[in-house]
N, C-alpha and C positions, 0 to 999 in steps of 0.2 A: 626242527627246533621249536617252531611255533606250535606244532601239534603237541609236543612234549610239555611246553609251558601251559597250554590250555588244559592238558590232562592234570597237571599239578594243581592248577587253579580249581578245577572241578573237584579234585580230591579234598582240597582245603575247604571248599564250600560245604561239601558233604560232611566233613569232620566237624565243622562249626555247627551245622544243623543237628548232627547227632548229639553233640555235647552242649547245646545251647542253654539248657537249664543249669548245667554245672557252671558254665561261664557266667550266667546270671547270679548264681549263688556267690561266686567269687567276687563279682563286681559289687554286689550289695555288701558283702563282708568287708571289702576294702573300704567302701564308703563309710560304713559304721565305725570301723576301726580308726580311720583318719579323724572322723568326727569326735570319737571318744578321746583320742590323744589331744586334739585341739581344746576340748572342753576341760581337760585336766591342767591346762597351763597355769591357772591361778592357784592350784592346790599346793599345800605346804610340802608335799612329798615329790612334786614334779622335778625340782632341782635336787641333784644328789649332794646334799650339804651335810648329812648326818655323819659325823666321824665314826669310822670303824665299820660302817655298814657296807655290805658287798657292793651296792650300786655306787657308793662313794669311792671305794677302793678301785673298782673297774674304771670309773670316770677319771680319776687322778692318774691311774696307770696308763690309760689310753692317751691322755694329754702328754705325758712324758714320751710315749712312743711317737706321737705326732711331732714332738719337738726334736726327735732324733735319738732319744735315749732308748735304744732297742733292748738293752739288758741292764738289770740293776745289780749285776755282779754276784748274784746268788741263785740258788735253785728256785724254780717256780714254786710258789706256795699254792697258787690257784692254777687250774688248767689255763693255758695261755691263749687259746684260740680266740675267745670272745674279746678280751682286751686288745689283742693285736688287730683284729678286724675293726673294732671300734676306733683304735688309733689310726688306722688307714683312712677311715671315714672322716675323722677329725683333721687329718692332714689335708684332705680334699676340701672339706666344707667348714673347717674351723671347729672348735669344741662346742658345737651347737647341739644341745640336748634335744631340742625339738626335731631336728633333722634325723638324729639317731633313733628317736622313738617312732618317727614316721617310717624309717627303714625297717624297724622291727615289726610295725604293722603290716608292711608289705610281705615280710618273711612269714608272718603268721597267716596271711592270706594264702601264700604259696603252700603252706602246710595243709590247708584245707583242700587244695588241689591234689596234693599227694594222697590224702585220705580218699578222695574220689577215685584216683587211679588205682589205689589198692583194692577198693571195693569193686571197681569195674573189672579188674583182673581176676580176683578171687571168686567173685559172685556174678553179679550182673549190673546193668545200669541203674535199675531201680534201687537196689541195695546201696550202690555207690552214691546215689543222690541223697538217700536218707542219711547215710553216714556223714556225707559232706555237710548236709543241712544241720544235723545235730551238732557237729563240730563247730559250725559257724555260729550256732545259737548258745554255745557253752560260754558263759561270761568270764570264766577264769582265764581263758586264753588272752582276750584283749586286755584284761586287767594286768597281767604280767607284762604285756607288750609296752605298757606305759612306764616300766621301770628298767633301768639299765642293769639288767640281769641276763645271765646266759640261758635262761629257761627257753625262750622263744627259739634261739638258734639251735640248741640241743634237741628240742622237739622236732624241728625241721630235719636235722641230720639223721635222727633216729628213724623217722618216717622214710627218708631217702634210702637208708640201709634196708629197711623192710621191702621197699619197692624193688631194689636190685635183687633181693631174694625171690620176690614174687615173679619178676620178669626174667629170671635167669634162663638163658638159652642153652640147653644141653648140646646144641650144635656148635657152639663156640664157648666151650667150658673155660678155657684159659682167660679169654678176654673178660667174660662175665665174673669169673673168680677175682680177677685183678680189680675190676670196677667195684665189686663188693668190698674188697680189702681196702681200697682207697677211701671209700666212704666210712668204713668202720674206723680206720686210722684217724681220719679227720674228726669224726665224731668223738673219738677218745681224747683228742686234743681239746675238745669242748668240755667233756666230762668223762673222766677215765673209767667210771664204773660201767660204761657201755661195753667194755671188753668182756663182760660176762656173755656177750653174744658171740664171742670167738668160737667156743666149742659148738654152739648152736649152728653157726654158719658151716662149720666143718661137716657136721652130721647132715645138714640140709643139702649141701653140695654132693656129698657122698650118695645120698638117697636119690637125688635128682638124676644122677648119672648111672643109676642102676641099670645093668644090662650092657654098659660099655666096658671096655678093657680096664682091668684093675689099675694099670699104669696111668691111664688117662684120668681116672678118679683121683689117684694119688697126686698126680701133677696139679690138678685143679685145686685140691685141698691145700697143697703146699704153696701154690701161688697165692691163695687167699690169705694164708697166715703170713707169708713173706712180705707181701705188699702192705698188709696191715701194719707190721712193725717198721717197714720203711717209711710209711706215712707218719708214724709216731716219732721216728728217730731224731728229727730236729730238736724236739723238746728233751729227749733223753740225752743227746749229746750236749745240749746247753747245760743241763743239770750236772752232768759228769765233768765236763771240761771247764765250765765257767763257775758253776756253783760248788764244785768239788764235793758233790753229794750224789749218791745213787737214788734216782727217782725216775721211774718210767715216763711219767707225764708231769706230776707235781707231788709235793710232799703232803698235800692235803687233797683227798679225793673229793 
């Protein structure tokens, strides 16, 4: 047991050494993002007070969810994932805008990590570092992280979907197809137009499994589609049963 633990520690040390520059980029990115959020506290747009704007709608919706009002009795007008996650955060920490934006800064930093992993998988470490560095230096991302908008969350989920495609293991097609379907379904609950990736995913899986039995390829593709719609189904059922209106995710894409 001790030998196994030492081997794991050695592997961890080697992994940290190999990716130390990526970890440095992530640490610097998080520090910059946190600093930017804190510097914006006195800005007029820091608090979601403008009536009718998305950030105000999400803030008020999340507060109602935190107070126990899980449904407004009608079909979702906006994709529900972001306000429900925000509501869960408000239930834990109170309707604290600063905490929410610091959480978004963390998610934005994790997105840079996903960019690095994509570059590392598809190309090499040098390309991955350049991609992560350029993403970290792109000012539009931390800018959006200071607003209570779904942009940061959707970007993270879309990158996670691409990551499941890139790391898809043909040796375990059903498990990886299911994982990709879960991520796509959750991403669709954040913004439904990501479902344009559904046929892309089917073609990707089919081509990755080239050379395997046709039945295996068909099962994997079916699993991907099935799990995607299972992940979406809570919103669909809410819209149909409570909202009395047909909408896959929301009435407004």
